[in-house]
C-alpha positions in Angstrom: 11.7 8.3 -12.8 9.4 11.0 -11.0 6.8 13.2 -11.9 4.7 16.2 -11.2 1.5 15.0 -9.7 0.0 18.8 -9.6 0.3 18.1 -13.7 -1.8 15.7 -13.6 -4.0 17.1 -11.0 -4.4 20.1 -13.8 -5.4 18.1 -16.3 -7.9 16.2 -14.3 -9.4 19.9 -13.5 -8.9 21.6 -16.9 -10.7 18.2 -18.0 -13.7 19.2 -16.1 -13.9 15.3 -14.9 -16.4 14.8 -12.3 -15.7 13.1 -9.9 -12.3 13.8 -10.0 -10.0 11.1 -10.0 -7.0 11.0 -7.0 -3.7 10.4 -7.8 -0.3 9.7 -5.2 3.1 8.7 -5.9 4.0 5.3 -4.4 8.0 5.2 -3.7 9.1 1.5 -2.5 12.9 1.2 -3.8 13.9 5.2 -3.3 13.5 7.9 -4.6 12.6 8.3 -8.8 14.8 11.3 -10.1 12.4 13.7 -12.1 13.2 13.4 -15.8 11.0 15.8 -18.1 11.0 13.3 -20.8 10.4 10.1 -18.9 7.9 12.1 -16.6 5.3 13.3 -20.0 4.9 9.6 -19.9 4.4 8.9 -16.2 1.9 12.3 -16.4 0.3 10.8 -19.7 -0.6 7.4 -18.3 -2.1 8.7 -15.4 -4.2 11.3 -17.0 -5.3 9.2 -19.5 -6.3 6.7 -17.1 -8.5 9.1 -15.0 -9.9 10.4 -18.5 -11.8 7.7 -18.8 -12.4 6.9 -15.7 -13.5 9.4 -13.4 -13.5 9.2 -9.7 -10.6 6.4 -10.0 -7.8 6.0 -7.5 -4.9 6.4 -9.1 -1.3 4.5 -8.0 1.8 5.7 -9.6 4.5 3.3 -8.5 8.1 5.1 -9.3 10.9 2.9 -9.6 14.0 4.4 -8.7 16.0 2.0 -11.0 15.4 1.1 -14.9 16.5 -2.3 -14.7 15.9 -6.2 -14.5 15.8 -5.5 -10.8 13.6 -2.4 -10.4 11.1 -3.8 -12.8 10.7 -7.2 -10.8 10.7 -5.2 -7.4 7.9 -2.5 -9.2 5.5 -5.3 -9.8 5.9 -7.2 -6.9 5.3 -4.0 -4.7 2.1 -3.3 -7.0 0.9 -6.6 -6.3 2.1 -6.8 -2.2 0.1 -3.2 -2.2 -3.1 -5.1 -3.2 -5.1 -1.9 -4.2 -5.1 -1.9 -7.5 -6.9 -4.2 -10.2 -5.9 -2.7 -13.6 -2.0 -1.8 -13.8 -1.0 0.2 -17.0 2.7 -0.4 -18.1 3.7 1.5 -21.0 7.3 0.2 -21.1 9.1 -1.6 -23.2 12.4 -3.2 -24.8 13.4 -5.5 -27.5 12.6 -9.4 -26.3 15.7 -10.7 -27.5 17.8 -8.6 -24.8 16.5 -10.6 -21.6 17.7 -12.1 -19.2 16.5 -15.7 -18.8 16.3 -15.6 -15.0 14.7 -12.6 -15.4 12.0 -13.8 -17.8 11.7 -16.8 -15.1 10.9 -14.2 -12.5 8.5 -12.1 -14.3 7.0 -14.9 -15.5 5.8 -16.2 -12.0 5.1 -12.0 -10.8 2.4 -12.2 -14.2 1.2 -15.3 -12.8 0.9 -14.0 -9.6 -1.3 -11.0 -11.2 -3.9 -13.3 -13.0 -4.4 -15.2 -9.8 -4.8 -11.9 -8.4 -7.4 -11.0 -11.0 -5.2 -8.1 -11.7 -5.2 -6.8 -15.2 -1.7 -5.6 -16.5 -2.2 -3.0 -19.6 0.7 -3.2 -21.6 1.9 -0.9 -24.5 2.4 -2.8 -27.6 5.6 -0.5 -28.4 5.9 2.4 -31.2 8.2 0.8 -33.7 5.9 -2.2 -35.2 7.0 -5.6 -36.2 10.5 -4.1 -35.6 10.7 -4.0 -32.0 14.3 -4.1 -32.3 14.6 -1.6 -34.9 17.3 -3.6 -36.6 15.1 -4.6 -39.0 14.1 -8.0 -37.2 10.9 -9.2 -36.2 11.6 -10.5 -32.4 8.7 -9.5 -30.1 8.6 -6.5 -27.7 8.8 -6.8 -23.7 6.7 -7.4 -22.3 4.0 -7.1 -24.5 4.4 -10.5 -25.8 4.3 -11.9 -22.2 1.7 -14.5 -21.8 -0.4 -13.0 -18.7 -0.7 -9.6 -19.8 -3.0 -7.7 -22.1 -0.8 -5.7 -25.1 -2.3 -2.7 -26.3 -2.0 -2.4 -29.7 -2.5 1.4 -32.1 -5.1 2.6 -34.4 -5.5 5.9 -36.6 -8.3 7.7 -35.9 -9.8 9.6 -39.0 -12.9 11.8 -38.8 -15.5 12.4 -41.5 -18.9 14.3 -41.2 -18.8 13.3 -37.5 -17.8 9.3 -38.2 -15.0 8.0 -36.8 -13.1 5.2 -39.1 -10.5 3.5 -37.8 -7.2 1.9 -39.9 -4.3 -0.1 -38.2 -1.1 1.9 -36.9 2.2 1.6 -39.2 3.8 2.0 -35.8 1.7 -0.6 -33.8 3.9 -3.4 -31.9 2.7 -6.3 -33.0 4.0 -10.1 -33.8 5.4 -13.5 -32.5 7.2 -14.0 -29.2 9.9 -16.2 -29.4 10.2 -16.7 -25.8 6.4 -17.3 -24.4 4.6 -20.5 -25.7 0.7 -20.0 -27.4 -1.9 -19.6 -24.5 -4.9 -22.1 -24.7 -7.1 -19.1 -25.3 -5.0 -18.3 -28.8 -5.1 -21.7 -30.0 -7.8 -20.5 -33.1 -5.1 -18.2 -34.1 -3.4 -20.5 -36.8 0.2 -20.7 -38.7 2.0 -18.7 -38.5 0.8 -17.7 -35.0 2.2 -21.2 -32.8 3.9 -19.0 -30.3 2.0 -16.1 -28.0 1.4 -13.6 -30.3 0.1 -10.0 -29.8 -1.3 -7.4 -29.4 -5.1 -8.5 -28.0 -6.5 -5.1 -28.3 -6.1 -1.6 -29.9 -6.9 2.0 -29.7 -5.8 5.3 -30.9 -2.0 5.9 -31.1 -0.8 7.6 -34.1 0.4 11.1 -33.2 -1.4 12.3 -36.2 -5.0 11.9 -34.4 -3.3 12.5 -31.0 -4.8 13.8 -28.2 -3.4 16.3 -25.8 -1.8 16.3 -22.1 -0.8 18.4 -19.4 3.1 18.5 -19.0 6.1 20.0 -18.8 8.3 20.9 -21.1 11.2 23.0 -21.5 10.6 24.2 -17.9 7.1 25.4 -19.1 3.7 23.7 -18.2 1.1 23.4 -20.8 -0.8 21.2 -23.3 1.0 18.7 -25.4 -0.4 16.3 -28.3 0.9 12.9 -28.1 0.8 9.6 -29.7 2.5 6.0 -29.2 0.8 3.1 -27.6 1.6 4.6 -24.6 -1.7 6.6 -25.5 -3.9 3.5 -26.1 -2.8 1.1 -22.9 -3.6 3.8 -20.4 -7.6 4.4 -21.9 -7.7 0.8 -22.1 -7.0 0.6 -18.3 -9.3 3.4 -17.5 -12.1 1.4 -19.5 -11.2 -1.6 -17.1 -11.3 0.4 -13.9 -15.0 1.1 -15.4 -16.0 -2.6 -15.8 -14.7 -3.1 -12.1 -16.9 -0.5 -10.8 -19.8 -1.8 -12.8 -19.2 -5.3 -11.5 -19.0 -4.0 -8.1 -22.2 -1.8 -8.5 -23.7 -5.0 -9.6 -23.0 -7.3 -6.7 -20.8 -9.5 -9.0 -16.9 -10.4 -8.1 -14.0 -8.9 -10.3 -14.1 -9.7 -13.8 -10.3 -11.6 -13.6 -8.1 -11.7 -16.7 -9.6 -10.6 -19.5 -7.6 -12.4 -22.3 -9.4 -15.6 -22.6 -12.8 -13.9 -22.2 -12.9 -11.6 -25.2 -10.8 -14.4 -27.2 -13.6 -16.7 -26.2 -16.2 -14.3 -27.4 -18.5 -16.0 -30.2 -18.6 -14.0 -33.8 -21.8 -12.7 -32.8 -20.7 -11.3 -29.6 -17.8 -9.6 -30.9 -19.1 -8.0 -33.7 -21.7 -6.2 -31.1 -18.5 -5.4 -28.5 -15.1 -4.6 -30.7 -14.7 -2.7 -33.7 -12.6 -5.0 -36.0 -9.8 -3.3 -37.6 -9.3 -4.4 -41.1 -6.7 -2.3 -42.9 -3.3 -1.2 -42.5 0.1 -2.6 -41.3 3.0 -2.6 -38.8 5.7 -3.5 -41.4 6.1 -7.6 -41.6 1.9 -7.9 -40.6 -1.2 -6.6 -42.1 -4.8 -5.7 -40.7 -7.3 -8.0 -41.6 -10.6 -9.8 -40.3 -10.4 -11.5 -37.0 -7.6 -11.2 -35.0 -4.5 -9.9 -36.8 -1.0 -8.6 -35.3 -1.4 -5.0 -35.8 -4.4 -4.7 -34.3 -5.3 -7.5 -31.9 -9.2 -8.3 -31.6 -9.5 -4.6 -32.7 -10.3 -1.4 -30.6 -13.5 -1.3 -28.0 -17.3 -0.7 -28.5 -17.2 0.7 -25.2 -20.7 0.6 -24.4 -21.9 -2.8 -25.5 -18.3 -4.0 -24.1 -18.6 -2.7 -20.7 -22.2 -4.5 -20.7 -21.0 -7.6 -21.7 -18.1 -7.8 -19.1 -20.2 -6.8 -16.6 -22.7 -9.4 -16.6 
């Protein structure tokens, strides 16, 4: 659906971001109709990506159709456009409802993204381990796809200026029934014998939510929101900072994030990630190391940025 670019620009201005990010809408298969509820989601993604990465160029690809063909056309258009090194996608559905041909088509597109050096950051879902909301543990699409970075959710709490994190109970996570276990997840062990997610996480609990500037009931203003669709764009903004730092250092583009972070030594991971070890999303519990609630954890942004920049 469509959105109001002016709301995003207003957020940048009110947040005093310097330099201010730029934002535009790219139409590629017709004009997307405006819907207030969907626009909040789109505005959130653009606002929070830019909040983390001031000065970034943000291009919103809005599909006129919310179906398999529209999803395929959208990612193809993004990759054909070839400007973005980071893609944020805060949309998902139940993996068991996928058409086999669409899985094949999107698998090729996601593999193409990796080949182009584009990281696709995907919100892991807000229904915990029950993506279908039917009492099952079916995985979320496309968070559980092999060639994307799935971003789960945590709950932030603050005591005397110190932030603590637990796994958010809505954080999507689990085991795909479609995608094979990638080599970079070989160390996970049973029961994680196929692609498992999320890979990383960040604040997503509405109770520790963050404010966007959006329109609701026809009036523009601040709204506190939550969900992994709040976490994913903040990781997307961070990845834009990594790209900028590598460019400034004369480095090539980073490439696909997952093999790099799963391959970190224990010592490096302790310095670059906050390992979230408590909380659950229903069927899975957070614990030491990777888990199906928070993945490898949330970023320790300064040290992770330095590590990925080098």
